[in-house]
N, CA, C and O atoms as a GROMACS GRO file, in nm:
protein
  272
    1MET      N    1  -1.886   4.089  -2.459
    1MET     CA    2  -1.902   4.083  -2.320
    1MET      C    3  -1.886   4.226  -2.262
    1MET      O    4  -1.794   4.303  -2.293
    2SER      N    5  -1.977   4.252  -2.180
    2SER     CA    6  -1.992   4.357  -2.094
    2SER      C    7  -1.848   4.370  -1.982
    2SER      O    8  -1.788   4.267  -1.950
    3PRO      N    9  -1.818   4.466  -1.946
    3PRO     CA   10  -1.693   4.457  -1.806
    3PRO      C   11  -1.785   4.414  -1.688
    3PRO      O   12  -1.908   4.417  -1.688
    4LYS      N   13  -1.697   4.371  -1.580
    4LYS     CA   14  -1.750   4.308  -1.505
    4LYS      C   15  -1.781   4.422  -1.364
    4LYS      O   16  -1.682   4.479  -1.319
    5ARG      N   17  -1.887   4.446  -1.313
    5ARG     CA   18  -1.869   4.561  -1.223
    5ARG      C   19  -1.828   4.520  -1.103
    5ARG      O   20  -1.858   4.419  -1.040
    6THR      N   21  -1.718   4.660  -1.062
    6THR     CA   22  -1.620   4.659  -0.956
    6THR      C   23  -1.718   4.719  -0.851
    6THR      O   24  -1.758   4.643  -0.763
    7ALA      N   25  -1.753   4.826  -0.852
    7ALA     CA   26  -1.845   4.906  -0.729
    7ALA      C   27  -1.963   4.857  -0.689
    7ALA      O   28  -2.046   4.818  -0.770
    8ALA      N   29  -1.980   4.855  -0.572
    8ALA     CA   30  -2.105   4.818  -0.485
    8ALA      C   31  -2.240   4.938  -0.556
    8ALA      O   32  -2.238   5.057  -0.584
    9ALA      N   33  -2.324   4.852  -0.563
    9ALA     CA   34  -2.453   4.924  -0.624
    9ALA      C   35  -2.520   5.054  -0.530
    9ALA      O   36  -2.626   5.116  -0.544
   10GLU      N   37  -2.441   5.062  -0.457
   10GLU     CA   38  -2.520   5.169  -0.348
   10GLU      C   39  -2.416   5.305  -0.356
   10GLU      O   40  -2.434   5.422  -0.323
   11HIS      N   41  -2.326   5.247  -0.401
   11HIS     CA   42  -2.171   5.321  -0.400
   11HIS      C   43  -2.117   5.383  -0.527
   11HIS      O   44  -2.011   5.327  -0.553
   12VAL      N   45  -2.141   5.458  -0.599
   12VAL     CA   46  -2.088   5.488  -0.750
   12VAL      C   47  -1.987   5.652  -0.738
   12VAL      O   48  -2.022   5.767  -0.713
   13GLU      N   49  -1.876   5.599  -0.764
   13GLU     CA   50  -1.810   5.802  -0.794
   13GLU      C   51  -1.803   5.833  -0.907
   13GLU      O   52  -1.794   5.749  -0.997
   14ILE      N   53  -1.806   5.971  -0.929
   14ILE     CA   54  -1.821   6.023  -1.047
   14ILE      C   55  -1.668   6.080  -1.056
   14ILE      O   56  -1.642   6.182  -0.991
   15PRO      N   57  -1.557   6.011  -1.141
   15PRO     CA   58  -1.420   6.068  -1.125
   15PRO      C   59  -1.403   6.219  -1.208
   15PRO      O   60  -1.436   6.244  -1.324
   16GLY      N   61  -1.341   6.306  -1.108
   16GLY     CA   62  -1.278   6.421  -1.157
   16GLY      C   63  -1.388   6.534  -1.102
   16GLY      O   64  -1.370   6.652  -1.136
   17ILE      N   65  -1.499   6.500  -1.020
   17ILE     CA   66  -1.572   6.608  -0.987
   17ILE      C   67  -1.660   6.564  -0.835
   17ILE      O   68  -1.729   6.462  -0.829
   18CYS      N   69  -1.646   6.645  -0.739
   18CYS     CA   70  -1.674   6.653  -0.605
   18CYS      C   71  -1.798   6.581  -0.599
   18CYS      O   72  -1.812   6.466  -0.558
   19PHE      N   73  -1.916   6.682  -0.658
   19PHE     CA   74  -2.048   6.599  -0.676
   19PHE      C   75  -2.152   6.570  -0.534
   19PHE      O   76  -2.261   6.512  -0.532
   20ILE      N   77  -2.092   6.619  -0.444
   20ILE     CA   78  -2.148   6.626  -0.284
   20ILE      C   79  -2.274   6.696  -0.295
   20ILE      O   80  -2.268   6.815  -0.327
   21ARG      N   81  -2.424   6.626  -0.268
   21ARG     CA   82  -2.532   6.675  -0.293
   21ARG      C   83  -2.535   6.804  -0.137
   21ARG      O   84  -2.497   6.781  -0.022
   22GLN      N   85  -2.578   6.898  -0.178
   22GLN     CA   86  -2.627   7.003  -0.104
   22GLN      C   87  -2.736   6.954  -0.006
   22GLN      O   88  -2.838   6.905  -0.054
   23PRO      N   89  -2.720   6.964   0.132
   23PRO     CA   90  -2.824   6.946   0.247
   23PRO      C   91  -2.946   7.011   0.238
   23PRO      O   92  -2.956   7.133   0.224
   24ASP      N   93  -3.062   6.912   0.249
   24ASP     CA   94  -3.180   6.954   0.210
   24ASP      C   95  -3.192   7.024   0.078
   24ASP      O   96  -3.248   7.133   0.068
   25GLY      N   97  -3.132   6.950  -0.042
   25GLY     CA   98  -3.155   7.056  -0.152
   25GLY      C   99  -3.134   6.918  -0.265
   25GLY      O  100  -3.129   6.797  -0.244
   26VAL      N  101  -3.126   6.988  -0.369
   26VAL     CA  102  -3.082   6.912  -0.492
   26VAL      C  103  -2.945   6.929  -0.573
   26VAL      O  104  -2.881   6.842  -0.632
   27ARG      N  105  -2.922   7.045  -0.562
   27ARG     CA  106  -2.782   7.079  -0.615
   27ARG      C  107  -2.628   6.973  -0.580
   27ARG      O  108  -2.619   6.909  -0.475
   28ARG      N  109  -2.566   6.973  -0.640
   28ARG     CA  110  -2.426   6.906  -0.646
   28ARG      C  111  -2.337   6.996  -0.611
   28ARG      O  112  -2.356   7.117  -0.625
   29CYS      N  113  -2.230   6.945  -0.563
   29CYS     CA  114  -2.086   7.056  -0.579
   29CYS      C  115  -2.050   7.034  -0.720
   29CYS      O  116  -2.110   6.950  -0.785
   30THR      N  117  -1.954   7.105  -0.771
   30THR     CA  118  -1.934   7.121  -0.944
   30THR      C  119  -1.754   7.126  -0.918
   30THR      O  120  -1.683   7.083  -1.010
   31LEU      N  121  -1.698   7.170  -0.812
   31LEU     CA  122  -1.547   7.161  -0.766
   31LEU      C  123  -1.468   7.022  -0.800
   31LEU      O  124  -1.531   6.917  -0.793
   32SER      N  125  -1.354   7.021  -0.830
   32SER     CA  126  -1.288   6.916  -0.872
   32SER      C  127  -1.282   6.807  -0.759
   32SER      O  128  -1.278   6.844  -0.642
   33ALA      N  129  -1.281   6.682  -0.790
   33ALA     CA  130  -1.272   6.610  -0.664
   33ALA      C  131  -1.162   6.638  -0.552
   33ALA      O  132  -1.053   6.687  -0.583
   34GLY      N  133  -1.188   6.612  -0.451
   34GLY     CA  134  -1.062   6.643  -0.339
   34GLY      C  135  -1.025   6.754  -0.309
   34GLY      O  136  -0.918   6.783  -0.256
   35HIS      N  137  -1.150   6.858  -0.353
   35HIS     CA  138  -1.108   7.011  -0.378
   35HIS      C  139  -1.090   7.023  -0.195
   35HIS      O  140  -1.150   6.952  -0.114
   36GLY      N  141  -1.007   7.116  -0.169
   36GLY     CA  142  -0.970   7.196  -0.025
   36GLY      C  143  -1.098   7.267   0.016
   36GLY      O  144  -1.197   7.265  -0.057
   37GLY      N  145  -1.096   7.332   0.135
   37GLY     CA  146  -1.137   7.426   0.168
   37GLY      C  147  -1.272   7.377   0.254
   37GLY      O  148  -1.304   7.259   0.274
   38ASP      N  149  -1.340   7.485   0.297
   38ASP     CA  150  -1.412   7.438   0.404
   38ASP      C  151  -1.590   7.438   0.343
   38ASP      O  152  -1.692   7.419   0.409
   39LYS      N  153  -1.579   7.462   0.218
   39LYS     CA  154  -1.732   7.497   0.159
   39LYS      C  155  -1.737   7.362   0.029
   39LYS      O  156  -1.642   7.313  -0.032
   40HIS      N  157  -1.850   7.338   0.021
   40HIS     CA  158  -1.863   7.322  -0.148
   40HIS      C  159  -1.965   7.415  -0.223
   40HIS      O  160  -2.046   7.494  -0.176
   41ARG      N  161  -1.927   7.372  -0.404
   41ARG     CA  162  -1.998   7.514  -0.430
   41ARG      C  163  -2.046   7.469  -0.565
   41ARG      O  164  -1.991   7.379  -0.628
   42HIS      N  165  -2.140   7.530  -0.601
   42HIS     CA  166  -2.237   7.497  -0.747
   42HIS      C  167  -2.255   7.581  -0.801
   42HIS      O  168  -2.356   7.642  -0.766
   43PHE      N  169  -2.176   7.640  -0.917
   43PHE     CA  170  -2.161   7.735  -1.010
   43PHE      C  171  -2.255   7.766  -1.112
   43PHE      O  172  -2.238   7.860  -1.189
   44TYR      N  173  -2.362   7.681  -1.115
   44TYR     CA  174  -2.467   7.702  -1.205
   44TYR      C  175  -2.576   7.769  -1.176
   44TYR      O  176  -2.668   7.779  -1.256
   45SER      N  177  -2.580   7.841  -1.018
   45SER     CA  178  -2.706   7.872  -0.964
   45SER      C  179  -2.679   7.985  -0.896
   45SER      O  180  -2.565   8.032  -0.890
   46GLY      N  181  -2.785   8.038  -0.838
   46GLY     CA  182  -2.796   8.152  -0.757
   46GLY      C  183  -2.810   8.281  -0.837
   46GLY      O  184  -2.843   8.265  -0.955
   47GLU      N  185  -2.794   8.388  -0.801
   47GLU     CA  186  -2.825   8.535  -0.894
   47GLU      C  187  -2.737   8.555  -0.965
   47GLU      O  188  -2.625   8.506  -0.952
   48LEU      N  189  -2.787   8.666  -1.097
   48LEU     CA  190  -2.708   8.666  -1.190
   48LEU      C  191  -2.641   8.799  -1.137
   48LEU      O  192  -2.697   8.874  -1.057
   49ARG      N  193  -2.502   8.823  -1.195
   49ARG     CA  194  -2.415   8.960  -1.166
   49ARG      C  195  -2.317   8.948  -1.283
   49ARG      O  196  -2.238   8.855  -1.300
   50ASN      N  197  -2.340   9.094  -1.389
   50ASN     CA  198  -2.261   9.095  -1.509
   50ASN      C  199  -2.257   8.999  -1.580
   50ASN      O  200  -2.155   8.948  -1.628
   51GLY      N  201  -2.407   8.954  -1.599
   51GLY     CA  202  -2.446   8.837  -1.679
   51GLY      C  203  -2.359   8.669  -1.645
   51GLY      O  204  -2.345   8.581  -1.730
   52PHE      N  205  -2.309   8.662  -1.490
   52PHE     CA  206  -2.254   8.551  -1.505
   52PHE      C  207  -2.366   8.518  -1.354
   52PHE      O  208  -2.428   8.599  -1.286
   53ARG      N  209  -2.355   8.357  -1.340
   53ARG     CA  210  -2.390   8.302  -1.204
   53ARG      C  211  -2.309   8.340  -1.091
   53ARG      O  212  -2.186   8.344  -1.100
   54VAL      N  213  -2.377   8.371  -0.978
   54VAL     CA  214  -2.263   8.407  -0.848
   54VAL      C  215  -2.258   8.235  -0.806
   54VAL      O  216  -2.148   8.199  -0.764
   55GLY      N  217  -2.334   8.160  -0.810
   55GLY     CA  218  -2.316   8.017  -0.722
   55GLY      C  219  -2.415   7.987  -0.619
   55GLY      O  220  -2.507   8.063  -0.588
   56THR      N  221  -2.391   7.874  -0.568
   56THR     CA  222  -2.449   7.862  -0.423
   56THR      C  223  -2.326   7.803  -0.347
   56THR      O  224  -2.245   7.742  -0.417
   57SER      N  225  -2.298   7.815  -0.194
   57SER     CA  226  -2.217   7.710  -0.186
   57SER      C  227  -2.278   7.681  -0.018
   57SER      O  228  -2.370   7.740   0.040
   58TRP      N  229  -2.200   7.582   0.026
   58TRP     CA  230  -2.259   7.545   0.172
   58TRP      C  231  -2.122   7.446   0.236
   58TRP      O  232  -2.032   7.388   0.174
   59PRO      N  233  -2.144   7.454   0.356
   59PRO     CA  234  -2.008   7.392   0.449
   59PRO      C  235  -2.009   7.266   0.417
   59PRO      O  236  -2.112   7.227   0.362
   60ARG      N  237  -1.898   7.167   0.442
   60ARG     CA  238  -1.857   7.027   0.441
   60ARG      C  239  -1.905   7.014   0.533
   60ARG      O  240  -1.933   7.094   0.622
   61ARG      N  241  -1.927   6.875   0.521
   61ARG     CA  242  -1.990   6.780   0.633
   61ARG      C  243  -1.922   6.687   0.693
   61ARG      O  244  -1.901   6.636   0.583
   62PRO      N  245  -1.871   6.620   0.762
   62PRO     CA  246  -1.757   6.509   0.823
   62PRO      C  247  -1.845   6.393   0.731
   62PRO      O  248  -1.966   6.397   0.708
   63GLY      N  249  -1.761   6.302   0.693
   63GLY     CA  250  -1.821   6.167   0.657
   63GLY      C  251  -1.885   6.177   0.503
   63GLY      O  252  -1.904   6.076   0.435
   64GLU      N  253  -1.916   6.318   0.453
   64GLU     CA  254  -1.990   6.277   0.350
   64GLU      C  255  -1.918   6.210   0.219
   64GLU      O  256  -1.796   6.213   0.197
   65THR      N  257  -2.022   6.144   0.132
   65THR     CA  258  -1.973   6.061   0.008
   65THR      C  259  -2.107   6.109  -0.074
   65THR      O  260  -2.222   6.142  -0.043
   66GLN      N  261  -2.007   6.092  -0.232
   66GLN     CA  262  -2.093   6.141  -0.346
   66GLN      C  263  -2.227   6.075  -0.356
   66GLN      O  264  -2.325   6.134  -0.403
   67ALA      N  265  -2.231   5.931  -0.305
   67ALA     CA  266  -2.358   5.854  -0.321
   67ALA      C  267  -2.480   5.916  -0.174
   67ALA      O  268  -2.584   5.864  -0.135
   68ASP      N  269  -2.438   5.994  -0.145
   68ASP     CA  270  -2.562   6.053  -0.007
   68ASP      C  271  -2.674   6.100  -0.083
   68ASP      O  272  -2.772   6.146  -0.025
   0.00000   0.00000   0.00000
């Protein structure tokens, strides 16, 4: 028997990661869920510096959810 679904189909949260989508883009925040600060960040994008990606960041918006 499969477990009973408890979340609405239009809203599913991914535990442990913020996952808020970048406005007008496809990237999602890779910081931990409930992170502080006024910006979201995707660490796996952006230019290379010393062999590492610098990432992309964007401001937090009021009322945003993972399911946007």
